N, C-alpha and C positions, 0 to 999 in steps of 0.2 A: 299383402305388400310389406307390412311391418316385419313379418317373419322372414321374408325374402331379404330385406335389408339387414336384419340381424345376422342371418346365416352367411350372407355374402358382404359383410361390412367392409372387409379389406378391399374387395374388388370395387365396391362403390367408391371408396376413398381414392383408389387409383384413377377411376374415371373422373372424379371430381378434381383431383390434383392436375390431371392433364388439361382439363378445361380451364382451371384457375391459372396455370402457368401461362397459357396462351393469352388469356384475357389480361392478366396483370402485366405481363411482359410488354404488351402493346401500349400500356399506359405509362410504364415507369420511365421511359426515355424523356417524357415531357415534364417530369417532376423536377422541382428545384432541389438543390442539395439540402436545404433546410426543411424539406417536406416532412410533415408530421400529420398523421391521420389515424383514424380508428376504423378498423375493419373486423367485424365479427368478434369483438372483444380483444383484438390484437392492436397494439399501439406501436407505431414506427416512430422512433425518436432520432432526429437527425443529429442533435448535439451541436450547439452553437460554437463557432470559432470566434476568437477575439478579432477585432478589427485592427488594422495597422501592424500586421506581422512585419518584423524587421527585414528590410532589404538593404544590405550594406554594399555600397559601391566598392568594387574590388574585393568582394568577399572570398573569391577564389584564392586569395593570398593568405587567408586565415586557416589555421590548423583546426580540425574538427576534434574538439576535446572539451569535456565537461570539467570545469575547474571551480570548485566550490569551497566555501568555509561553512562549517557548522557554527552558528552563533547562538549560544545557549542563554537562557534567561536567569541562570544562577549567577551571572556576572553582568557587569555593564557592557554596553555595546550597541543598544538600540532603544534605550528607555527615554531619551529626550530627542528633540529634533537635531540638536548638535551632535549627539552620538550617531544618529542615522546618517547625517552628512559625512561624518568622519569615516563611518563604515564604508560608504560608497567610494570615497576617495581612496581608502586603503585597498579595496578590492581592485580598483583601477590600477593603483600603483603596483600591485603584486602581479598583475597579468591574469588574475582570475576573472570569471565571467558569471558567477552565480553565488547566491547566499541562501542558506537553509536556516531560517530564523525561528527560534522556539517561541511561538505565540500562545501556546497552552502549556503551562508548566505542571500543575497538579489540579486538574479540574477547574481551571480558572482561565481568564482571557486577558491578553495584552492588546486587544483590539475592541472597537466599540460596538460593532454589529455582531455581537456574540449571543449565543443561547445560554451561556453560563455566566456566573458573576465575574465582575472585574477582579483582577488579581489584587491581593493585599500588599504586593511588593511596594514598599515605600519609595523605591528609587524610580518608579515609573511616574513620569510627570502627569499630574492630574488632567484628565480629559484627553490625554494624548492617545491617538490611534496609530499604533506602530505600523500596521499593515498599510493603512492609507498613506502615511507619510513616506514609507519605504518604497511603495509602488510608484508614487509620483516622482521621487528622486531617481529611482533606478530606470524608469522609462525615459527620463530626460537625457540619459547617456546614449552615446552612439559609438559602438554598438551598445544596446541596452544590456543591463545586467539582469539576469533571471532571478526571480524571487520565488522561493518555495516556502510555504507555510508549514512549519514543523509543529506537530501536536504530540505530546506525550500521550500515548493511547490509553493504557489501562491504569497506571498509578493515578490516584486522585487526591491524595493528601499525604503530608510527611511531617506534621507537627503534632506535639502532644495536646495542644489546645485546638478545639474545632474551629472551622472557618466562621467568620462573623455573619456571613449571609445565611439566613435560614433556607434559602433555595439551593445552596451548594449541594452537589450530589452526595458528598460525605454525610451531611446532616440529614438528608432524605433517605439514604440507602446504605449508611455505614453501620458501625458496630451495634447501634441501638435499634436498628430496624428489625422487623420480624416477618416471618413467612416469605412470600414472594418479593416483598419489598427489600429484603436483605440481598445485596448485590456483591458483597466482597468475596474475594478469593480466599478460601481456607486451605490450610495444609491438612495432612492426614490426621493430625492430632487435634484439629479444631482451632488452631491459631490463625489470626487474621491480619497479622502485621509482618511485613517482610523488611527487616531492618527498621528504617524509619518510615517506610511506605505502607499505605493502605492501597490495595490494588483490586480493581474490578475483575470479575470472572467472566471470560468470553463465552463460557458454556451456558450462561444465563441468557435466555432470549431477550429480556428487557435491557440487559447490558449491551448486547449487540446492537439493538435498535438505537439506544441512546448514544452510543459511541459513534455509530455511523452518521447520525444526525449532526454531530459536531463537525465532521469533515465536509459533509454536503453543504452545510450552512456557509462555510468558508468559500466553497466553489461558487455558491449562489451570490454571495455578497461582495467578493473581491476578485479582481482580475489577475490573480496570481498565476505564475507559470506552472506551479505544481503544488501538490500537497504531499507531506512527508510524514509517514507513520514511524514512530519510535516506540520501543517497549511494547510491541505487539506480539506478546508471547506469554507463556507461563513463567513463573519465577523459579521453577526447578521441578524435578521429578515428583516431589512430595506435595506439590501445590495443584489446586483445581477442584477441591472438595466442597465447593458451595453446595448446600443441600438441594437447590433446584437443579443444578448441573448433574449432581450425582443421581437424582431421581430420573432425569432424562436418559442418562447412560444405562441405568438398570432397566428401564422400560424398553429401550431399543435393543439391548443385548440379551435380556432375560436373566442377567446376573442378580443375585439376591444379596450378597454380602458386599461390604465396602471393598473395592479392588485395591490390591497392593500397588504402591507407586510405580513399580516396574512391570506391572501386568501389561503384556503387549497389546491387548485389546483396548485397555484403558488409555495407554499412551497414544495409540492410533486415533481413538475418539477425540482426545484433546487436540491432536494435530489438526483434525478436521475442523474443530471449533475456531482455531486461529485462521485456517484457510477460509472458512465461511465468512469471517469478519473482513478479511482482505477482499474476497470476492464481492461482497456487498458494497464496500466502499468503492471499489474499482468500477463496477458496472454502473452504479448510480451516478458516479462522478462523470464518467465518459458520456452517459446519457444526457447530462446537462451541458457538457462542453467537450467535444471530441478531441480538442487539442490539449486538455489538461494532462499534465505529467504526474503520474502516481508513483511515488518512490517509497522506500522503507529502509531504515537502518536495521541491519540484520546481524545476527551473531556469527562470529568466526573465531571461536575460542580454540585454544590448543593447536595441535598439529593438523595441518590441512590434509584433506583426503587425496589420495593418488588414483583412486578408482571408485566406481559406483558403490561397491560393498563398503569401503571405508567411509564414504559419505553417509550411508545409511546408519552408521554407528557413530557419527560425529556429534559434537556437542549441540548444534542447533536442533538436530532431529531427536536426539535421545534425552537431552537435559532440559530443554525449554520448549519442546514441541513446535519448533518453528522451521518447517520444511520449505525454505525459500527457494530451493532449486525446483521444487514442484510448482510453486507460484509462477516462476518464470516459464516453465514448460507449458503451463495452462494459459499463459498470456494474461494473467490477472495482476500483473505489475509491470510497469514500464521500465523502471530503474531500481535495481537492488544495490545497496551500498553496504557491503560487509564492513563491520567495525574491526578493521585490521590493527588492533591496538597491541603492537608488539615492540619490544625494545631492541633497537638495532645493535646496541652494544652487548647484548646477551646472545651468544651464538645459538642456543637452542631456540630462542624466540625469533631470531632472524630467519632460521630455517622454517619455523612455523609460518611466518609471513610469506616467504617465498613459495611454500607449498600451497597456501591458500590463494595467492594471486594467480598461480598457475592454474588451479582449478577454476577460478573465476573467469579467466580469459577464455577457457575452452568450454564453458558451460553457460552460454548466454541465451541460446535458443531463440534467436531472432528478436530478442529484447536487449536490454543493456545492463551491464554491471560497471560500477565505478568503485575502485578501491577506496577504503576509508582509513588512511594511516592515522595513528594516534600520535600526532606531533608533540603533544604535551608530555609524552614519555621519553622523548629523545632530544639529543643535542641537535642544533640546526643542521649540521652536516649529515647526521644520521637520518633525519627526516627527508632531506633532499635526496639521499641515496635510495630511500624507499620509494619516493615519488618517481625517481628515474627508472627504477626496475618495474614499477607498475606501468610505465609508459611504453615499455618495450614489447615487441611481438613475442608470442609464445612460440615454441618449437613447431607448433601446428599452424603458425601464421595468423593467430588470432590476437586482437588488441582490445583492451578495455576501453570503455567509453570515456574514462577519465578518472579523476580523483576528487574526494571531498575530505577536507582536512579538519581534524578535531584537535584543537579548537581555535577559533578566532581570539578568544580571551587568553589562552595560554598556549603560546606557539613553540615553547621549548622547555626542557626540564631544568635548565641552568639559570633561569631568571633573566635572560637577556631581553633587551627591549624588543617589542613586537616589530619595530621599524627595521631591525636588523634582519629578521626572518623575511619580511616582505621584500626587502631589497635583494636578498640572496636568491629568492625564487627566480629572479631575472638575471642576476649578475654573478652568481657563483661560478668560480673558475672550473670546478669539477662537475657540477650538476646544475647548469642554468636551465632548469626544467620548464620555466614559464617565459623563456626569452623570446619566443615567437608568439604573436597574438593568436588567439583562438576563439572560436564560437562553439557553443554546445552542439554536438552532432545531431543531425536530423534523426527523427524516428519514423522510418518509412511506413510502418504500419499505421501511423497517424497521418502523415503528410500525403501518402499515396496508398490508401487502404485497399486491400484486396479481399479482406475477410470482414465478417460482421459479428454481432453479438446478440445474445438472447438473455433476457432476464424475466422472471415471473414469480407469481405466488400461487401456492396451492392451499385451498381452504376446503373444509368439510361442508356438509349440508347446512350446518348452522353458521357458516361463515368464519369458523375458527381455524387458525393456521394448522396445517398438517406437518408434523415434525418427522424427519427421517424417512420420507417416502421417496421412491425413485421415479424420475421422469425420464422417458426414453425418447430420443430424437432420432429421426431417420430421414435421409435424403438419398435415394438410390442405394448404393452400397455403403454409404457413410452412416455409421450408427454411433450414438453417444448416450451414455447413462449419466445423469446428474441427480444429486441428492438434495433434498430440501434441508434448510437449517431449522432452528427452533422457532423462527418466525414464519416458516412456510416459504421462504425465499429460495429460489434456485437460479442458476445462470450458467452460461457457457460462452467462452470466447473462441476466436479462430474458426468460425463457421463460414464455409463457402456460400456465396449468395445463392438464393433459390428458395424453393418451397419445401418445407419440412413437415412431416407428421410428428405430432407431439402426443405421446401416450403416457397416461398416468397409471402407474402400477400400484395396486393395493392388495396386500396379502397374497402376492403372487399372481394376481389376475388384473387384466387391464379393465379399468372402470371409466376411462374417459379418453377420447381421441379428438384432437384438434389439429388445425393446420396453422402454420405460421410462416411468414415470408421473411427471409434474412437478406439484408441489403448491406453492401460493403461500406464499412466505416460508421455504421449506425447501430443503435441498440434497439432491437425489437422487444416489445413487452407483451406478455400474455398473462391472463389470470385464469386459473383452472379451478373448477369447483367439482369436488368428488360427488358422484351420484349416490 
């Protein structure tokens, strides 16, 4: 009997699958949306939605457009209750509907329910919880103002003196740490400081887990509308040589020597590490709350691409290993916000801006992109012109989800009062870009989901994570290959509901086969153990 099942394992799985589909389908209709259960090692996670979603009388009169300000922690703007109140009033006054507030600056926290030490910023009122106060005041508005928690992802310190807290990640895993405890990103020559910044290396599995935990904690502790990843990238082609990361690359590829910064295989591997970080944050966040919006500030340097080939050689892909177009295609981000920091009064940069927003409008892949004009670089009228062009349809009939403006603190290059800019957003004669009220656009894949998600871990016989192994998913003619990261984590978005076979491949041979059910709008979870 054992030999029969071994030789005819796939036929056995087909029979089992047919039976399972019939049995499971008969039960699923009775399940509540919040259903969560364990079946043969598989976990189905419904993902909670916040209560009290806004329903605005006459909302059909509102334009669907995301209008945000980036509010950074290097300036005042939210560090006292009075500043938060003023921020909310200014957002209302301008016609905007969202704030992206930097609550993690450099491995620290501007909120109380944090895993990391409280910031040493002397301007933050003692005991004041920025997120708690901001959420209370933003929710009080009608329509309410969206609050997105912005965390600087990989930079962890930027001063010559170390942090005061012995628990700060810099003190635990910075320049003086040894072996696996050393987490910093090195360049090809062994330097570990980028300008003023000390930066973590996403190719180190412990860095990935630690960083993901910071985002997940915010989702667990605060009813934010979204989490926002910034500086989720390498610092340049020559960066990424943390010893643990380098050893992982060499083990996976068979390389013996230290790779050249422009080595294609090395660049591809580093792009994977950034994607794995995004994938991990996205799936674990959505598993907790299906309505959470995951966004990222992404690079849009230089001349924008006109076609796929030009994109593959663009700055985000080749300079900082941040292939955000791929993230959108994979459904591992809800909203990308390219930092379109270009000077309107410089003809070459104006052309760069127009080329990038044209690419952005036409490459959203059923997700969303909002342009990110650098208003701090421009005169008021120049910024209004850029916002106006971002709002227009492309020649292919595509529209961006909106704009996010950098920054709330510095609204123009000429030192004019912020009040002038806020007023001109509504009242400009030439470009009254926010004259009509607007609500952030719906995200149909969240509000009316038709696809599901899978995440899981692969461990060996001793329970240790398996790095860089392939997991193969199949349902009928649909087949997908996904790769584990350094923590053994894997995942996939955009899966049609139904029963899938999950095969673990090791050294070119299948060593484990399981079944997993995918449900629309939910994250299924499975743990695979190699035999």
